[in-house]
Steps between C-alpha positions, in 0.01 A plus 500: 500500500359839595462764232462871554236693314333838500128520557312822438209539739259783566603693813174414675554127444857521630381683814243225561763231444738665748223529761399136456860375508568698819179372661592140407863539608635419154650681202334643192708257293365200693147638472538535122647149469209351697243688292660405171519132602136505608379651171708263288395195702130592478520554126686172443240310702213699351374585849481877468212636701278781384526808719173566674419822682423428867149559625471816703271493800355798680418289807612686810744729322290778353574592140703261285835627370498676166694277262620690196716220364677181605833680549345731759339205678829306505687804633248534785532128580880526502493798737254317726721188497812696600305666781388156626860375480618797705251433778556124494165412341318601820144627474520883502196527731 
């Protein structure tokens, strides 16, 4: 049985969810269901992973990006991912 509910989300999170759902060819509802299942399954199994900041290399790219917080980094990754989807994951060079 499916139940309806109201979820209050920050506008920035909803924008990111809509972008990701569009890029994946799915709905925000399906995205939320998948995320909720994943979190609950990990907690039940006790397999939650600690979030680790990725290493940033300056090799061949000049200055590393300025990371103010994880939200900003995730937003940049999401935008980059959508751009790759739009060009079919081809190398931009």
